[in-house]
Structures are given as C-alpha cells and as structure tokens.
C-alpha positions as CSV (number, residue, x, y, z in Angstrom):
1,X,99.6,70.5,89.7
2,X,101.7,68.6,87.2
3,X,105.1,69.1,85.8
4,X,105.8,68.7,82.2
5,X,109.3,69.2,80.8
6,X,110.3,72.6,82.3
7,X,106.8,73.9,83.0
8,X,104.3,73.6,85.8
9,X,100.7,72.9,84.9
10,X,98.1,73.9,87.4
11,X,95.1,71.5,87.4
12,X,92.8,74.0,89.2
13,X,91.4,77.2,87.7
14,X,91.1,80.6,89.4
15,X,87.5,82.0,89.4
16,X,86.3,85.5,90.5
17,X,85.0,85.8,93.9
18,X,85.8,85.4,97.6
19,X,86.3,82.5,99.9
20,X,85.3,82.0,103.5
21,X,88.8,80.8,104.5
22,X,92.3,82.1,104.2
23,X,94.9,79.8,102.7
24,X,97.8,82.2,102.9
25,X,99.4,80.4,105.9
26,X,99.2,77.1,104.0
27,X,100.9,78.7,101.0
28,X,103.6,80.4,103.3
29,X,104.3,77.0,104.8
30,X,104.7,75.5,101.3
31,X,107.0,78.4,100.5
32,X,109.3,77.5,103.4
33,X,108.4,80.4,105.8
34,X,109.9,79.6,109.3
35,X,107.6,77.8,111.8
36,X,107.7,80.7,114.3
37,X,106.5,83.2,111.7
38,X,103.7,80.8,110.7
39,X,102.7,80.5,114.4
40,X,102.6,84.3,114.7
41,X,100.5,84.5,111.5
42,X,98.0,82.0,112.9
43,X,97.8,84.0,116.2
44,X,97.1,87.2,114.2
45,X,94.6,85.5,112.0
46,X,92.8,84.3,115.1
47,X,92.7,87.8,116.5
48,X,91.5,89.3,113.2
49,X,88.8,86.7,113.0
50,X,87.5,87.7,116.5
51,X,87.5,91.4,115.5
52,X,85.5,90.4,112.3
53,X,82.7,88.6,114.0
54,X,79.4,90.2,113.2
55,X,80.4,91.9,110.1
56,X,78.5,91.0,106.9
57,X,79.8,88.3,104.8
58,X,80.3,88.5,101.0
59,X,78.3,85.9,99.2
60,X,80.5,83.7,97.0
61,X,78.7,84.5,93.8
62,X,78.8,88.2,94.1
63,X,80.9,90.1,91.5
64,X,83.9,92.1,92.9
65,X,83.0,95.8,93.4
66,X,85.2,98.7,92.6
67,X,84.2,100.5,95.9
68,X,86.1,99.7,99.0
69,X,84.9,96.6,100.8
70,X,84.1,97.7,104.3
71,X,83.8,94.1,105.4
72,X,87.5,93.4,104.6
73,X,89.8,94.1,107.5
74,X,92.8,96.2,106.6
75,X,96.2,94.9,107.5
76,X,98.0,98.2,106.8
77,X,96.4,101.6,107.4
78,X,97.9,104.5,105.6
79,X,99.0,106.9,108.5
80,X,98.1,110.0,106.4
81,X,94.5,108.8,105.9
82,X,94.3,107.9,109.6
83,X,95.6,111.4,110.5
84,X,93.1,113.1,108.1
85,X,90.2,111.2,109.7
86,X,91.5,112.3,113.2
87,X,91.7,115.9,112.1
88,X,88.3,115.8,110.6
89,X,86.8,114.4,113.8
90,X,88.0,117.2,116.0
91,X,86.8,120.7,116.5
92,X,89.9,122.8,116.6
93,X,87.9,125.9,117.9
94,X,87.1,123.9,121.1
95,X,90.7,122.6,121.8
96,X,92.6,124.2,124.6
97,X,96.2,125.0,123.7
98,X,97.5,121.9,125.8
99,X,95.0,119.6,124.0
100,X,96.2,120.9,120.6
101,X,99.8,120.4,121.7
102,X,99.1,116.8,123.0
103,X,97.3,115.9,119.7
104,X,100.3,117.1,117.7
105,X,102.8,115.3,120.0
106,X,100.8,112.1,119.9
107,X,100.6,112.0,116.1
108,X,104.3,112.9,115.8
109,X,105.1,109.9,118.0
110,X,102.9,107.6,116.0
111,X,104.4,108.7,112.7
112,X,108.0,108.2,113.9
113,X,107.4,104.5,114.8
C-alpha cells in the first residue's frame, strides 16, 4: 500500500476464489481491536478449525458457486431456519403431549436468548 496525496493506493489486486487461511484476525489487529477480543477470536477460530477437519476443501481455481457452500462453516444460524429443520424432523403424530410441550418450551427458551 502506498499513500499519494490524500489517497491510499493498494499494491495488491483482489482475485476471485478462496484461500486456505483466514486473515480476519490480522486485519482486526491492524484496525485496533482490543487484545482480549483478538485472543477470543483465535480461540474460536481454533475450535472452528477442529470442527471443520475432514470436510472437503475448495480448490483455489474453482469459480464461486451461487449455491450454498456446505464446506463453509456458518457463524450465525438463522433461528427460524433452525426451527423449521427441527419441525420437519419430528413426527408430530408420534409425540406425547409432554414431549410436544417440552419441544415448544425448549424453542421458546432458545429464541428468547
């Protein structure tokens, strides 16, 4: 990067594709994010990496696809979609009244967090 008058000129170009590493924590450090937040981010990144082991990698030259990339871990899950999957997975005809009540109670608690 170079500065010229009142502009910043980037000396690297951005190309389409993925990377096998995450540089977000480095960028956050440069942006002045507090050290304890960076430490927690490193911890979470390590946990995500452990969960990600064994999933297929995306080859660097592969074009980005419009379909959802199932090899990418989601950081934020839409609670409505999660509830819809849970509802689709149960057979309501086989639930006892107490099981149905517990299901509703558990989801109410999850959604209120």
